[in-house]
C-alpha positions in Angstrom: -16.8 -20.1 10.1 -17.8 -16.6 10.9 -16.1 -14.6 13.3 -18.0 -12.1 15.7 -16.9 -9.0 15.6 -14.2 -9.3 18.1 -13.2 -12.4 18.3 -10.6 -11.5 16.2 -8.2 -8.5 17.3 -6.5 -7.7 13.7 -3.2 -6.3 13.4 -2.3 -7.0 9.7 -1.2 -5.0 7.2 -3.9 -5.8 5.1 -6.8 -6.3 5.6 -6.7 -3.7 8.4 -9.3 -2.7 11.0 -12.3 -1.0 9.5 -14.4 2.2 10.7 -17.3 1.6 12.0 -19.1 3.7 9.0 -17.4 1.3 6.0 -18.7 -1.5 8.1 -22.3 -0.4 8.1 -22.0 0.6 4.1 -21.0 -2.4 3.5 -24.3 -4.2 4.5 -26.0 -2.6 2.1 -28.2 -4.1 -1.1 -25.6 -3.2 -4.0 -27.4 -0.6 -6.5 -27.4 -0.6 -9.8 -23.8 1.3 -10.9 -25.1 2.2 -15.1 -26.8 5.3 -14.1 -25.9 8.8 -13.2 -25.9 8.5 -10.0 -23.0 6.0 -9.6 -21.1 7.7 -12.6 -21.5 11.1 -10.4 -19.9 8.7 -7.1 -16.8 7.7 -9.0 -15.8 10.9 -10.4 -16.3 12.4 -7.0 -13.4 8.9 -5.9 -11.5 10.4 -8.5 -11.7 14.2 -8.0 -10.6 13.6 -4.0 -8.1 10.8 -4.7 -6.4 13.1 -7.1 -6.5 15.7 -4.4 -5.3 14.0 -1.8 -2.1 12.1 -3.9 -1.4 15.8 -5.5 -1.4 14.8 -8.4 -0.7 17.0 -11.8 -3.2 18.8 -13.4 -4.9 16.4 -16.1 -3.8 13.1 -14.1 -6.7 10.4 -14.1 -7.7 7.7 -12.0 -8.4 3.8 -13.2 -10.6 1.8 -11.1 -9.7 -1.5 -11.3 -11.9 -4.5 -9.7 -8.8 -6.4 -8.5 -5.8 -6.4 -6.0 -3.5 -4.3 -5.7 -1.0 -7.0 -7.5 -3.5 -6.2 -10.5 -2.3 -3.2 -10.3 0.9 -3.5 -10.2 1.2 -6.2 -13.3 -1.3 -4.1 -15.3 0.8 -0.9 -15.2 3.9 -3.1 -16.3 1.5 -4.3 -19.0 -0.5 -0.8 -20.6 2.6 1.3 -19.5 5.9 -0.7 -21.0 7.0 -2.2 -24.0 9.7 -4.3 -25.7 11.0 -1.0 -26.3 11.3 0.1 -22.9 14.0 -1.1 -20.1 12.7 -0.9 -16.5 14.9 -0.5 -13.2 13.2 -2.2 -10.6 13.9 -1.1 -7.0 14.4 -4.8 -5.1 14.2 -4.7 -1.8 12.1 -7.6 -0.8 9.3 -9.6 -1.8 7.2 -7.1 -3.2 10.1 -5.7 -4.9 10.9 -9.1 -6.4 7.1 -9.3 -7.6 8.0 -6.7 -9.5 10.8 -8.6 -11.1 8.3 -11.3 -11.7 5.7 -9.5 -13.2 8.7 -7.8 -15.6 10.0 -11.3 -17.2 6.3 -13.0 -17.2 6.0 -10.0 -19.9 9.0 -9.9 -21.5 10.0 -7.0 -20.4 13.8 -6.0 -20.8 14.7 -5.2 -16.8 17.3 -3.9 -14.4 17.2 -5.9 -11.2 19.0 -3.7 -8.0 18.8 -5.4 -5.1 19.1 -3.3 -2.2 19.8 -4.0 1.8 19.9 -1.2 4.8 19.0 1.9 3.1 16.1 4.2 2.0 17.5 5.6 -1.3 18.1 9.2 1.1 21.4 8.4 -1.4 20.6 6.9 -5.0 24.1 6.6 -6.0 23.3 3.0 -5.4 21.2 3.8 -9.1 23.6 5.8 -10.9 24.2 2.9 -13.3 21.2 2.0 -14.4 20.9 6.0 -15.7 20.1 4.2 -19.5 16.6 3.1 -18.1 13.7 4.1 -19.1 11.7 3.5 -16.1 11.9 2.7 -12.3 9.8 1.0 -10.5 9.7 0.5 -6.6 7.1 -0.1 -3.9 7.8 2.7 -2.0 7.0 0.5 1.3 8.9 -2.7 0.8 6.5 -4.6 3.3 8.1 -7.7 3.7 10.4 -6.2 6.0 9.1 -2.9 6.7 11.6 0.0 5.4 9.9 3.0 3.7 12.4 4.5 0.5 12.7 8.2 0.6 10.1 9.4 -2.6 11.8 12.3 -2.5 15.2 11.5 -3.6 14.2 8.9 -5.9 11.4 11.3 -7.5 14.8 13.4 -8.4 16.6 10.4 -9.5 13.9 9.9 -12.2 13.2 13.3 -13.0 17.0 14.0 -13.4 17.4 11.0 -15.8 13.7 11.5 -17.7 12.6 8.1 -16.4 8.8 7.2 -16.0 8.2 7.1 -12.0 6.1 4.2 -11.2 5.3 4.1 -7.3 3.7 0.8 -5.7 2.4 3.2 -2.5 -0.6 0.4 -1.2 0.8 -0.3 1.9 1.6 3.4 3.1 -0.6 5.3 1.1 -2.6 7.7 4.3 -0.5 7.1 7.0 2.9 8.4 5.2 3.9 11.5 3.6 3.0 11.4 -0.7 2.5 13.7 -2.8 2.7 13.1 -7.0 4.1 16.4 -7.8 6.3 16.8 -5.1 7.9 13.5 -5.5 7.7 13.6 -9.6 6.1 10.4 -9.5 4.1 9.5 -12.8 2.1 6.8 -11.9 1.1 5.8 -8.5 -0.9 2.3 -7.6 -2.8 1.7 -4.1 -5.1 -0.4 -3.1 -8.8 -0.4 -1.1 -7.8 -2.6 1.8 -4.6 -0.9 3.5 -4.3 2.6 5.0 -8.1 3.5 3.0 -9.4 1.1 5.6 -11.3 -0.8 3.0 -12.5 -4.6 2.1 -10.0 -5.8 -0.5 -10.5 -5.9 -4.1 -10.3 -2.8 -5.2 -6.7 -1.0 -7.2 -6.8 2.4 -8.2 -4.0 3.3 -10.7 -3.1 7.3 -10.7 -1.4 8.1 -13.8 -0.3 11.5 -14.8 -0.5 13.4 -18.2 2.6 12.2 -18.9 2.0 8.8 -18.4 -1.0 8.5 -19.9 0.9 9.8 -23.3 2.6 6.6 -22.9 0.2 4.0 -22.4 0.4 1.4 -25.2 -2.3 0.8 -27.8 -4.8 -1.8 -27.0 -3.5 -5.5 -26.4 -5.5 -6.7 -23.6 -9.3 -7.1 -23.0 -10.1 -6.6 -18.6 -7.3 -4.5 -18.1 -6.4 -2.3 -20.8 -5.8 1.3 -19.7 -7.4 2.7 -23.0 -10.6 1.6 -22.2 -10.4 2.8 -18.8 -9.8 6.2 -19.5 -12.2 6.8 -22.1 -15.2 5.2 -19.4 -13.7 7.3 -16.5 -14.7 10.2 -18.5 -18.3 9.8 -17.7 -17.6 8.2 -14.8 -17.8 4.8 -15.2 -15.4 1.5 -16.1 -15.0 -0.7 -18.8 -16.7 -3.7 -16.9 -18.5 -4.0 -13.7 -16.7 -2.2 -10.6 -16.8 -2.9 -6.8 -19.5 -1.2 -6.7 -19.9 -1.5 -2.5 -16.4 -0.7 -2.2 -16.5 2.4 -4.1 -19.8 3.7 -2.4 -17.0 2.5 0.8 -14.7 4.7 -0.5 -16.0 7.7 -2.0 -17.5 8.0 2.4 -13.9 7.4 3.4 -12.5 9.8 1.4 -14.8 12.1 2.2 -14.0 11.7 6.0 -9.5 12.0 5.0 -10.9 15.1 3.4 -12.8 16.7 6.0 -9.9 15.7 9.0 -7.0 16.6 6.5 -4.9 13.9 5.4 -1.8 15.3 7.8 -4.0 14.5 10.5 -4.3 11.0 9.7 -1.1 10.7 8.9 0.0 12.2 12.4 -2.5 9.9 14.1 -0.9 7.1 12.5 3.0 8.4 13.1 1.4 8.7 16.7 0.1 4.9 16.9 3.7 3.8 15.4 5.8 5.8 18.5 3.3 4.6 21.1 3.5 1.0 20.2 7.3 0.9 19.6 7.8 2.9 23.1 5.5 0.5 24.6 7.2 -2.7 23.8 10.7 -2.1 24.6 11.1 -3.5 27.9 10.2 -6.9 25.2 12.7 -8.9 23.8 12.4 -7.5 20.7 13.5 -5.4 18.3 13.2 -3.4 15.6 14.1 -4.8 12.2 14.1 -1.7 10.2 16.5 1.5 10.5 13.5 3.2 8.0 10.1 2.3 9.3 6.9 3.5 8.2 4.5 5.1 10.1 2.1 2.4 8.6 3.7 -0.8 9.9 6.1 -1.8 13.0 8.8 -5.4 11.5 10.2 -6.6 15.0 12.9 -9.3 15.0 13.1 -11.1 18.2 16.1 -11.4 20.7 15.4 -14.1 22.8 15.7 -17.7 20.6 11.8 -17.2 20.1 11.3 -18.3 16.7 8.6 -15.4 14.8 6.5 -18.0 13.3 5.4 -19.3 16.9 5.0 -16.2 18.1 2.1 -15.6 15.7 0.2 -18.8 16.0 0.5 -18.3 19.8 -0.7 -14.7 19.7 -3.5 -16.2 17.3 -4.0 -18.8 20.0 -4.0 -17.7 23.0 -5.1 -14.1 22.6 -7.3 -14.3 19.6 -4.6 -11.6 18.4 -3.8 -12.0 14.6 -0.4 -10.2 13.5 1.7 -11.1 10.0 3.7 -13.7 10.0 6.6 -14.0 7.5 7.7 -16.5 4.5 10.9 -17.8 3.1 14.3 -17.4 5.4 12.5 -14.5 7.1 10.0 -16.9 8.6 11.5 -17.3 11.8 12.9 -14.1 12.5 10.4 -11.7 12.0 7.0 -10.9 12.5 4.9 -7.5 11.4 2.7 -5.2 13.2 0.0 -2.8 11.0 -0.7 0.4 12.3 -3.7 1.3 9.7 -6.7 2.1 9.3 -9.2 2.3 12.4 -6.2 2.0 15.2 -6.5 4.1 18.9 -4.1 3.4 21.7 -6.7 1.1 23.8 -6.9 -1.4 20.8 -3.0 -1.0 20.5 -2.9 -1.8 24.1 -4.7 -5.4 23.7 -1.3 -6.7 21.5 0.8 -4.8 23.9 -0.4 -6.6 27.1 -0.6 -9.6 25.2 2.9 -9.6 24.4 4.0 -9.4 28.0 1.7 -11.4 28.9 3.3 -14.0 26.6 6.5 -12.5 28.0 6.0 -13.2 31.4 7.3 -9.8 31.7 5.4 -7.2 34.1 4.5 -4.2 32.1 5.3 -0.4 33.5 2.9 1.7 33.7 
């Protein structure tokens, strides 16, 4: 069944509510791409991503037709090997994903499990300073915790570690600066803060990271091929052409508005939502919440999993459930993409109606 535009209200941290211009571009005929016209598009996207992320001079962007997890795995495959030992910051489901990827590819690793910290104090990491690289999800999306990239970057620089950062669910909504935060590898994806359809993962490599790429040992996700073909604005295999055209338009919009405006907008929307629900039997799950998302814990005994189902069935609102031990304890609300206070009010009003509490105006 294909839903009409307003059948469902989307508050999930990927896919997120898209912009009208982006939606319109998605409906056009996919053009041919092995030509100069498309090469110029890809080169423009690379230049703008390098500028927006403040990547070091000489950095490169690789465009992978794959989800964010493929970007995470490709980085491990291409930049780590049997000589390495990786330190994985494991604060939840996505930290565990990095652990699993390392194990599958036989990369020696340390699994640093953390709770109730944003790592502004990195003392807990000191015992792992002999590791050659650090892998971290800048925003542990499974619980809504944003880590302190500045303190982590100082730690990796001091200990000469390759700093690998998954910024998939905080890019465009929260501060990120590759030079300031000493990031060597940045992983981002199309369907979060960029508000595009899923299917495109981008990896930004600093010159130092480029020097650490393994010799070619695979086909589809070999970074050597992507760097070589990327010099002429192409990819080794068929790219997500339409999403890249949407990316081109979106990056132009972000540059025109300025990145600071987009971060401030997400911050404003997050604050508005959190302030609006203070009268409800819900509380913030994390003390280190990002602008990108709010994670809520129920305080009245209701099961979070049931709230998620009820919001869908009664109000046509889609929020994000959790799995495992947190299934009945928390649910998540996105502030990424084309969010407005009027759109947020749809969810806020539904929550007040659901709890049978009169909303204060």
